[in-house]
N, C-alpha and C positions, 0 to 999 in steps of 0.2 A: 313741584312742591312736595316736600317730604311729609311723612306721617305726623311728625311733631308739629310742623307748621300748619298742617291742615287742622289739627286739633285746636291749636291756638286760635286760628281764624274762625272756626266754627263756634267756639265758646264766646269769642268776641262779638260775633254776629248775633248770637242769642241774647247776650247781655244788652246790646244796642236795641234789639227788639223789645226787651223788657223795659228799658229806659224810655223808649218811645211811648209807652203806655201812659207815662206820668208827666213828662216834660211840658206838654202844651197845657196841662190842667193844674199845675202846682199852685199858681197864684189864685185861681178861682177856688180851688179846694180849701186853701188856708183862709182866704178872706171871706168867702161866702158859705161854703159847705160847713166848715167848722165854726163859722161866724166869729173869727178872731180879728177881723178888720184888715184894711189895706196896709196899715203900718206894720202889723205882724207879718203879713205876707211879704212885704218889702224886706223886713229883717231876715226872714227865712231865706229869700233869694240871695241876700248879701252874705249870709253865713256860709252858703255853699261856696262862694268865692273866697271868703276869708279863711275858711278851713283849708282850702287848697293852698293858699299862700303861706299858711303856717307850716304845713307838713312837707311841701315840696323841697325846701332847702335841706331837709333831713333825709328825704327819700333816696337821693342819688348815692349818698354815702352808704346807706343800708344796702342798696342793690349791689354796689361794688364790693362790699365786705361780705355779704351773706349770699349773694346771687339773686337774680330777679324772681325766681320761682316762689320762695317763701314770702317775699314782699308782696307779690301779686295775690297770693292766697289770703294774706292778712287784709289786703285792700278789699277783696271781694266779700269777706266776712263783715268788715266794717260797713261797706255799702249796703249789704243785705240787711243788717241790723237797722241802719238809718232809714232805708226804704220801708221796711215793715213798721218801724216806729212812727214814721209819718202817717201811715195808714191807720194806726191805732190810737195816736195821740189826739187828745181833745183840749189840751191846755197849752198856753203859750210856752212855758218852760220846756215841756216835753217835745213840742214841735220844733223849737229852736235846737234842742240837743240832738234830735234825730237828723235835722238838716246838717249839723256839724259832722255827725258820723257819716252821713251820705257823701257830703262834699269831700271830706278827708279820704274816704275810701276810693271814690272815683279818681281823685288826684293821684293817689298812690298807684292805682291800676295802670294809668296811662303810660308813665315811663317804664314801669316794670314790663308791660306787654311789648313796648317798643324795643326794650333790651332783649327780650326773648326772641323777637322777630329777627333782630340782628344776629343773635347766636345761631338761629336756624336758617340763615340765608348767607349768600356770598355777596361780594361787592357787586357782581354783575346781576344777580337775581334780586337784589334788595329793593330796587325800584318797583318791580312787579309785586313783591310781597307787601310793601306799604300801600301801593295803589289798590291791591285787593282788600286790605284792611279798611281803607277809606271807603271803598265801594260798599263793602258789607255793612259798615257802620251806618252809612246813609240809607241803605236799603232797609236795614233793621229798624232804624228810627222812623222811617217813613211808613213802613208796614205796621209797626207797633202803634204809631199815632193814629192810623186809620182804624185799626181794630179797636184801640182804646176808645175812639170816638163813638163806636157802635155800642160799647159796653157801658159807657159812663152815663149817669143820670144825676143832674145837679140836685134833684129833690130827694135822692136816696144816698146818704153817706156810705151805705154798705157797698155801693157800686165802686166808689173810690177806694175803699179798703181792698176790694178785689184787685184793682189795678196795681196798688202798691205791693200787694202780696205776690202778684205775678212778677213784678220787677225784682223783688227780693229773691224769689226762686231762680230767676235768670242769672242773677249775680252769683248765686251758689253753684249753678251749672257751670258758669265760667270758672269758678274756683276749682271745681272738680276736674274740669278739662285741663287746666294748666297744671294741677297737682299730679296728673297722670303722665305729663310730658317728660320724656327723657331728653334733656338738652344735649346736643352734640358739641364737640369741641371743634369749632370751625377755626380756620387760620386767623380770623379777625380777633378771636378771643381764645387763643390757645392756652392762656393762663386763666382757665375758666373758674378757678376758685380763688378769688381775690383775697389778699391779706390786708390786715389793718395798716401795715406800713405803706402800702400802695395808696390807701385812701387818705393818708395824711397829706395836708396841703392841697387837696383836690381843687378847692375853689381858687386858690392862688395859681395853680397850674392852668386852670381853665381861663382865668382872666389874663394870663400871660400869652394865651393863644389869640393873636389879633384876628385871625380868620373866624374863630368861633365868636369872639366879641362882636365883630362886624355882622355875622350871621344873626346874632341875637338882636342887634339893632334893626336889621332888616325884618326879622320875624315880628318884632313889636309893631312896626309900621304895617306889615301885612295883616296881622290880626286886628289891629286898631281900625284899619280902613275897610275891613270886610265883616268878620264875625262880630266885632264890637259895635256894629251899627244895625245889625239885622232886626233885633227886637226892641231897639230904642229909637235912635235918631232917624234911621231910614223908615221905620214903621210910622213914626210920628209925622215925618215929612209926607209920606204917602197919604195919610188920612187927612192932614191939615192943609197941605198945599196942593197936592195932586187931587185930593178929595175923592179917593176911591173908597168904596164901602169895605167894611171888615171882611166880607166874603171874598172880595177880589184880592185882598191882602193874603188870604189863605191860598188863593190860586197862585199868587206870586211866589209864596214859599214852596208850594208844590212844584212850581216851574224850576226852582232852584234845585230841588232834590231830583226831579226828572232829568234835568240837564246833566247832573253828576252821574246818575245811573246809566243814562243812555250814552254818554260820551266818554266815560272813564277809560275803557279799554281801547277805544278808537284813539283817544288822545295819547294813551300810553304808548301805542305803537309809533306814534308820530314824534314823541319827545324823548323816549327812554335812551335813544342813541345820540341825542343832541347834548350840547353843553348845558349843564344845569343852570349856570349863571344866565345864559341867553334865554332859557325857558322862563326863569323867574322874571327877567326883564320884559318878556312878552306878556306875562301876566299883568304887569303894571300897565301896559298899553291897553290890554283888554278891559281892565277895571277903570281906566281913564274914560274909555268909551261908555262904560256902564254908568259912571257918575254923571257924565254929560247927558246921557239919556234920562237919568233921574231928574237932573236940573231942568231939562227941556219939558219933562212931563208936568212940571209945575207952572210952565209958561203957556201951555196950550189951553187957553180958556175957550169954552164953548164946544170943545171936541173931546168929550169924555172918553170915547172909545180909543182915540189916538193916545190920550194921556195915560189911560190904563195899560194899553199895549206897550208904551215906552217904559212904564214902571215895571211891568212883568218882565220885559226884556232885560232890565237892570238886574233882577234876581237871577235870570237865566245866564247872563254873562258872568255873574259872580260864580255860578256853578261851573261854567267852563274853566274859569281861572282856578277854582279849587281843584278840579280834576287834573290840571297841569301841575299844581303844587304837590299833590299827594305822592307822586313817584319821585319827587325832586328834593324837597326840603328835609324830610325825616331821614332819608338815606344819606344826605350830605352831613347831617349832624353826626350820624354813626361813623361815617368815613373820616371825619375830622378828629374823632375821639381816639385817644390812646386806648389800648386793649383793656387796661385796668380801670379806665374812667368812663366807660360807655354809659353806665347808669347815671353818673354825675352830669354828663353832657345832656342826656335825655331829660333828666329832671330839671336842669337849668333852662332848657328850651321850653319845657312845659310851664315853668314858672314865668317866663317871659310872656307866654300865651295868656296865662291867667291875669297877669298885670294889664295886658292890653284889653282883655275882656272886662276888667274892672274899670279901667279908665275910659275906654271907648264909649260904653253906654252913658256914662255920666256926662261926658263932653257933648255927645250927640243930643241927648235929651235936653241939656241945658241950653244949647244954641238954638235948637228948634223951638223949645218952649218959650224963649225970649224973642221969637220972630226973626232970628238971624239966618234966614233961609239961604240967601245968596252966599253969605260968608261960610255957611255950613258946606254947601256944595263945592265952593272954591277950595276950602281946606282939604276936602277929600280928593279932589282932582289933583291938588299939589301932592298929597300923600301917594296917590297912584303913580304919578310921574316920579316921585321920590323912590318908589319901589324899583322902577326901571333903572334909575341912576345908581342906587345902592347895589343892585344886582350886578350891573356891569363893572362897578368898582371892585366888588367881591371877586368877580371872575378873574381879575388881574392878580389876586392874591393866591388863588387856588392852584395846586399842582394839577397837571393834566389828568392824572388818575382820579383826582377828587372831582374835577369838573365834568369829566366824561369817562367813566370807568370802562365802557365798551371800547372806546377808541384806544385806551391804554392797554387793554388786554389784547386787542388786535395787533398792536404795535410790537408785542413781545414775540420774538421769533420762536418757531416750534423747535424744541430740542431734538426731536426725531430727525427732522430734515437736516439740521446742522450736522449732527453726528453721522448720519448716513453719508453726507457729502464727504466727511472726513474719512470714512471707511473706503469710499471709492477712490479717494486720493492716495491713501497710504497702503491700503490692502493688508494691514497688519492684524495679527490675532488680538493684540492688546486693545486696539481701537474697537474691534468687534465686541469685545467684552464690555467696553464702555457703552456701546449701543444697548446691550441687554440691560445694563444698569439704568440707562436713561429711560428705557421703555418701562 
């Protein structure tokens, strides 16, 4: 890992650490601490998603025209203003405006950082770079949440102001880290200063790429069936059907993070040389088992320990699947993108994720709220099986180098060996000169 990539990863980890301070407590802070009510808290959470949906279609073009570094810095400043504004705001308009600034900033940061990681990595090292980012994100969020829980006090609003101030500072640290990075000109982005002409028709070019369109469809199902259910449908199912206490739900969420942190690099060694489409297909099977375990936890009456264990296992299995996706999906998006449209592809995939995160909680909460427990589990089992089917179909579209970069690199013959053989065959001075050129 080069110095530039290390700096990006460190800043990203510190930003996630700061974000972890506030994520678990945002609803409680707005609704109870600031006494603005549950409706305002719901609007604030919705604005985080809406702001992301508004800015993401514009972010890709900005990255490809201006480069990811200035876009990332602007995003960190916006997020810092939003975080600090949430901590200081006591009225509904200010809280909503701060949430918009925070949501827009975070949405801009994600594809900008992904593009910077692409620029600082190669096709072969990209999987490890994105896996490291995912690992540090989850570790930062987990540690930040734990530390934030020790500092927060619902009866003292000042303790929440402290949390949001820490989050704002961490965003500024991320901005300073990326601003000091000197981006290399890797072969993937040899045209590292995109022009306006290349950005024209970017959406049309992307929609004409059927592999990217198929990957976006797959991505929507992935995020809908996992992240889109964590804090809504699955949490509601756990408390209303499995009947586990909120404290056990916290343990389940911790099991998800622990599975990711413990398994990430073990899983990486197992999957980074495998075909990406097969790895994503296996994720679908793992999550099928996870949803079946969740459904079974609601059927085990009179054995609360067994039911709770099954529910916690669901969250842990999701973590295993996530650790398999982190070195697979994001690098594939980058490898599908033309050099001048990497920002556009990253932003489009981030937009798909946001759409799934907006639709998933609404569908999950609606179904569970209306007592459609069996249909809810059945729907998500079908989604998990659909991930497997979509992944295998996508694998038929991908070129070998896109589906398995390691195998493609290994298949390229070494120039030194070929030319040396030619020298031994001809023994000519001219051929020996070509050896020096090749070396």
